[in-house]
C-alpha positions as CSV (number, residue, x, y, z in Angstrom):
1,M,-56.7,59.0,-40.6
2,P,-53.1,58.2,-39.5
3,A,-50.7,57.5,-42.4
4,N,-49.0,54.6,-40.7
5,D,-52.2,52.6,-39.8
6,A,-51.9,49.4,-41.7
7,T,-55.6,48.6,-41.5
8,Q,-56.3,51.8,-43.5
9,A,-53.9,50.7,-46.5
10,P,-54.4,47.1,-47.4
11,I,-53.0,47.7,-50.8
12,Y,-49.5,48.1,-49.1
13,H,-49.6,44.5,-48.0
14,T,-50.6,43.3,-51.5
15,L,-47.8,45.3,-53.1
16,V,-45.3,43.9,-50.6
17,Q,-46.4,40.4,-51.5
18,E,-46.2,41.0,-55.1
19,H,-42.9,43.1,-55.3
20,G,-41.2,42.6,-52.0
21,D,-40.6,45.3,-49.4
22,V,-39.0,47.9,-51.4
23,V,-38.8,50.4,-48.6
24,A,-36.9,48.0,-46.4
25,T,-34.6,47.0,-49.2
26,A,-33.8,50.7,-50.0
27,R,-33.3,51.4,-46.3
28,K,-30.8,48.4,-46.1
29,A,-29.0,49.6,-49.1
30,A,-28.7,53.1,-47.8
31,E,-27.3,51.9,-44.5
32,E,-24.7,49.7,-46.2
33,T,-23.7,52.7,-48.5
34,Q,-23.4,55.0,-45.5
35,Q,-21.3,52.4,-43.7
36,T,-19.0,52.0,-46.7
37,A,-18.6,55.8,-47.1
38,E,-17.8,56.1,-43.4
39,D,-15.1,53.3,-43.7
40,L,-13.6,54.8,-46.8
41,L,-13.5,58.4,-45.4
42,D,-12.1,57.3,-42.0
43,F,-8.6,58.7,-41.9
44,S,-8.1,58.1,-38.2
45,T,-6.4,54.7,-38.7
46,P,-2.9,54.8,-40.0
47,T,-3.1,51.5,-41.9
48,R,-5.8,50.9,-44.4
49,A,-6.1,48.2,-47.0
50,G,-4.0,49.0,-50.0
51,T,-1.7,51.4,-48.2
52,P,1.7,50.9,-46.7
53,A,1.9,49.9,-43.0
54,G,4.8,52.2,-42.3
55,P,7.5,54.3,-43.7
56,A,9.4,52.8,-46.6
57,S,13.0,51.8,-45.7
C-alpha cells in the first residue's frame, strides 16, 4: 500500500477539514524562516538595514 495514496487514508482529508493543513502551514513557515536566515546571514552586500552606507566622515 503506497503511503501517499490519498484513497487509502480518508482520515487525512477529515483532519485537514477540521484542523487545516498543518503540514502545508509548517512547510510555509520553514521556507519563510529559511529565507529570513539567508537574508540575515548574507554578508555579500555592503549596505544592510541598520548599518552605515559608507565610511564615517
